C-alpha positions in Angstrom: 7.1 3.5 18.3 5.9 3.8 14.7 2.6 2.0 14.1 2.8 0.5 10.6 -0.9 0.8 10.2 -0.9 4.6 10.1 -0.6 5.7 6.5 2.6 7.1 5.2 4.8 6.2 2.2 7.4 4.8 4.6 4.8 2.5 6.3 3.5 1.4 2.9 7.1 0.4 1.8 7.7 -1.4 5.2 4.5 -3.4 4.8 5.2 -4.5 1.2 8.7 -5.6 2.3 7.0 -8.2 4.5 4.0 -8.9 2.3 3.5 -11.7 -0.2 3.2 -10.6 -3.8 0.2 -12.3 -5.4 -1.9 -11.8 -8.5 0.0 -8.6 -9.3 -0.5 -6.8 -5.9 0.6 -6.6 -2.3 -1.9 -6.7 0.5 -1.4 -4.0 3.1 -3.5 -2.8 6.1 -4.1 0.8 7.3 -6.3 2.6 9.7 -9.1 4.3 7.8 -11.2 7.4 8.0 -14.1 7.7 5.5 -12.8 4.7 3.7 -9.4 6.2 3.0 -6.0 5.4 4.7 -5.6 7.5 7.8 -2.3 9.0 9.0 -3.6 8.7 12.6 -4.9 5.6 14.5 -8.7 5.1 14.2 -11.1 2.4 15.3 -11.2 0.9 11.8 -8.4 -1.1 10.1 -9.0 -2.1 6.4 -7.1 -4.0 3.7 -5.7 -2.2 0.6 -3.9 -3.5 -2.4 -0.8 -1.9 -4.0 -0.4 -2.6 -7.7 3.3 -1.7 -8.5 2.8 -2.3 -12.2 0.7 0.9 -12.2 1.7 2.6 -9.0 -1.9 2.4 -7.7 -3.3 1.8 -4.2 -6.8 0.2 -4.3 -9.4 -0.2 -1.6 -11.2 -3.4 -0.6 -13.5 -3.0 -3.6 -10.5 -2.6 -5.9 -11.3 1.1 -6.6 -8.2 3.2 -7.2 -7.7 5.6 -4.3 -4.4 7.0 -5.3 -1.6 6.9 -7.8 2.1 7.6 -7.0 4.9 7.5 -9.5 7.1 6.5 -6.6 5.5 3.1 -6.6 5.1 2.7 -10.3 7.4 0.1 -11.9 7.1 2.0 -15.2 8.7 5.0 -13.4 11.6 3.0 -11.9 10.2 1.5 -8.8 11.6 -2.0 -8.1 9.2 -4.0 -5.9 10.6 -6.2 -3.2 9.7 -9.5 -5.0 12.0 -8.5 -7.9 15.0 -7.5 -5.7 17.7 -10.1 -5.5 
C-alpha cells in the first residue's frame, strides 16, 4: 500500500487533490529527514505548503525548499481548485 506521506510527485498531487486551497497554498504533510521531505517513512511528519502560482514547496517556516515547473501555474499546471 502506498503511504501518501512519503514524498513523491504522485503523492504530492494526491494530497492536494484532497486538500483545501487557502491563502494561495495547499497544506500537505510528509515524513521528513533533516527538515526536508523524505521518500521513506521516518519518525517525523511535518507540514509543507505548495504554492501553485510559483510552483514552490515551502517548509513550516515558509522557506522555499524546491521549485518544480510541473506544479507552476505559469507553466501550465492547473490546480485542483480551478478544475471544473
